[in-house]
C-alpha positions as CSV (number, residue, x, y, z in Angstrom):
1,X,79.1,109.5,97.1
2,X,80.0,108.7,100.6
3,X,77.7,108.4,103.4
4,X,77.3,111.8,105.2
5,X,78.4,110.3,108.5
6,X,81.8,109.2,107.2
7,X,84.9,111.1,108.0
8,X,88.5,110.5,107.0
9,X,91.8,111.0,108.7
10,X,95.5,109.9,108.3
11,X,96.9,107.4,110.6
12,X,99.7,107.9,113.1
13,X,102.1,105.3,114.7
14,X,99.9,105.4,117.8
15,X,97.1,103.7,115.7
16,X,98.8,100.5,115.3
17,X,96.3,98.6,117.5
18,X,93.5,100.1,115.6
19,X,95.0,99.3,112.2
20,X,95.8,95.8,113.3
21,X,92.4,95.1,114.7
22,X,90.7,96.1,111.5
23,X,93.0,94.3,109.2
24,X,92.7,91.0,111.4
25,X,88.9,91.2,111.8
26,X,88.2,92.0,108.1
27,X,90.6,89.3,106.8
28,X,89.0,86.7,109.1
29,X,85.5,87.8,108.1
30,X,86.3,87.7,104.4
31,X,88.7,84.9,104.2
32,X,88.9,83.1,107.5
33,X,87.1,80.0,106.3
34,X,89.6,79.4,103.6
35,X,92.5,78.3,105.8
36,X,93.6,75.7,108.3
37,X,93.6,77.4,111.8
38,X,97.4,77.0,112.0
39,X,98.0,78.8,108.6
40,X,95.6,81.5,109.7
41,X,97.2,82.0,113.1
42,X,100.7,82.4,111.5
43,X,99.3,85.0,109.1
44,X,97.7,86.9,111.8
45,X,100.6,87.0,114.1
46,X,102.6,88.7,111.2
47,X,99.9,91.5,111.4
48,X,100.4,92.1,115.1
49,X,99.6,95.5,116.6
50,X,103.3,96.1,117.0
51,X,103.9,95.1,113.3
52,X,101.4,97.6,112.2
53,X,102.7,100.4,114.7
54,X,106.2,99.8,113.0
55,X,104.7,100.2,109.5
56,X,102.9,103.5,110.7
57,X,106.3,104.9,111.7
58,X,107.8,104.2,108.3
59,X,107.6,107.3,106.2
60,X,107.1,105.2,103.1
61,X,103.8,103.9,104.2
62,X,100.6,106.1,104.3
63,X,97.3,104.9,105.7
64,X,93.9,106.7,105.6
65,X,91.1,105.7,108.0
66,X,87.4,105.9,107.3
67,X,85.4,106.7,110.4
68,X,82.1,107.0,111.6
69,X,81.6,108.9,115.0
70,X,85.2,109.0,115.6
71,X,85.4,105.1,115.2
72,X,87.6,103.7,112.5
73,X,85.5,101.3,110.2
74,X,88.0,100.8,107.4
75,X,91.4,101.9,105.8
76,X,93.6,102.0,102.8
77,X,97.4,101.5,102.9
78,X,99.9,102.6,100.2
79,X,103.7,102.5,99.9
80,X,106.3,102.3,97.3
81,X,106.2,98.9,95.3
82,X,107.0,95.7,97.1
83,X,105.1,93.2,95.1
84,X,106.9,91.2,92.6
85,X,105.4,93.0,89.7
86,X,106.6,92.1,86.2
87,X,108.5,95.1,84.6
88,X,107.3,97.9,86.9
89,X,107.8,101.4,85.9
90,X,110.5,103.2,88.1
91,X,108.8,104.7,91.2
92,X,105.7,102.6,91.1
93,X,103.4,102.6,94.1
94,X,101.5,99.8,95.8
95,X,98.0,99.8,97.2
96,X,98.7,97.3,99.9
97,X,95.5,97.0,101.9
98,X,91.9,98.2,101.5
99,X,89.7,96.7,104.1
100,X,86.3,97.9,105.4
101,X,84.0,96.4,107.9
102,X,81.3,94.6,106.1
103,X,78.3,96.6,107.4
104,X,80.0,99.7,105.9
105,X,80.6,98.2,102.5
106,X,78.7,99.5,99.6
107,X,78.5,103.1,100.8
108,X,81.3,104.5,98.6
109,X,83.9,104.4,101.2
110,X,86.0,102.0,99.2
111,X,85.8,104.4,96.2
112,X,86.9,107.3,98.2
113,X,89.9,105.4,99.9
114,X,90.9,104.2,96.4
115,X,90.8,107.7,95.0
116,X,92.9,108.9,97.9
117,X,95.4,106.1,97.4
118,X,95.8,107.0,93.7
119,X,96.1,110.7,94.5
120,X,98.7,110.0,97.1
121,X,100.7,107.8,94.5
122,X,100.5,110.6,92.0
123,X,101.7,113.1,94.5
124,X,104.8,111.0,95.1
125,X,105.4,110.9,91.4
126,X,104.4,107.4,90.8
127,X,103.6,106.5,87.2
128,X,101.6,103.5,88.2
129,X,100.1,101.9,91.3
130,X,100.0,98.0,91.8
131,X,97.9,95.7,94.0
132,X,97.3,92.0,94.3
133,X,93.7,90.5,94.6
134,X,92.6,87.0,95.4
135,X,91.4,85.3,92.2
136,X,88.1,84.1,93.9
137,X,87.3,87.5,95.2
138,X,85.1,88.4,92.2
139,X,83.6,91.4,93.9
140,X,87.0,93.0,94.5
141,X,88.2,92.2,91.0
142,X,85.2,94.1,89.5
143,X,85.7,96.9,91.9
144,X,89.5,97.4,91.0
145,X,88.8,97.1,87.3
146,X,86.2,99.9,87.7
147,X,89.0,101.9,89.1
148,X,91.3,101.3,86.3
149,X,93.2,98.3,87.4
150,X,94.3,95.8,84.7
151,X,94.9,92.3,85.7
152,X,98.5,91.6,84.7
153,X,99.9,88.2,86.1
154,X,99.5,85.5,88.6
155,X,101.0,86.0,92.2
156,X,101.1,83.5,95.1
157,X,100.0,85.1,98.3
158,X,101.1,83.1,101.3
159,X,98.9,82.7,104.4
160,X,101.0,80.5,106.6
161,X,101.9,77.4,104.4
162,X,99.0,78.0,102.0
163,X,99.7,79.7,98.7
164,X,96.6,81.5,97.5
165,X,96.3,82.3,93.7
166,X,96.1,86.1,93.5
167,X,96.4,88.5,90.5
168,X,98.8,91.3,90.2
169,X,96.9,94.3,89.0
170,X,98.3,97.8,87.7
171,X,96.6,101.0,87.1
172,X,98.5,103.7,85.1
173,X,98.4,107.2,86.9
C-alpha cells in the first residue's frame, strides 16, 4: 500500500522541466558512475526539458506523477511500442520510464505507477506491454518479474557511445 502522503496526477506539456529534472536526477543517482562524463552528457542532453515537453504534447505518450505535498517525486511514462521487441503483438504498449527519487523508494509508489501503466495500456487495447531493464539492475529486474514481466531478449541501450546490456521484457495484459 502506498504511503498516505502520496498523491498522483497526470502530466501536462507544462510539466516538461519537472519531468526532465526527475529523469536526469534519478538517472544520475542510479547509473551516473557507470559512464564517462562525455557519454553521460550526451545522454542527458537528449532528455532536455524541451524534449520532455515535446513528449508530453504527444497524445501517444502518457505520464503519471507521484507527488508528496504537491512536489513530484517520481513518474511513469507509457506509449505505443518503440523498442525493437522480437515478434510483438499488434498494438503492444511500452513502459518507457519508471523513476522515483531514492528516498521515496520502497513505499509502494513503483507498484502503484506500474499498475497504472498496465491499466492504461489495457485501456488502449494493448495485448502486452514491453520495457527494457539494465541487466545489472537486479532490484529492478526482480520488481518487474513480480509485476508479470518475462525477460525475452537482450537489447543494447545507448548512453552516448556506450552500449549498455539491457533485457527486453514483456508482460501479457
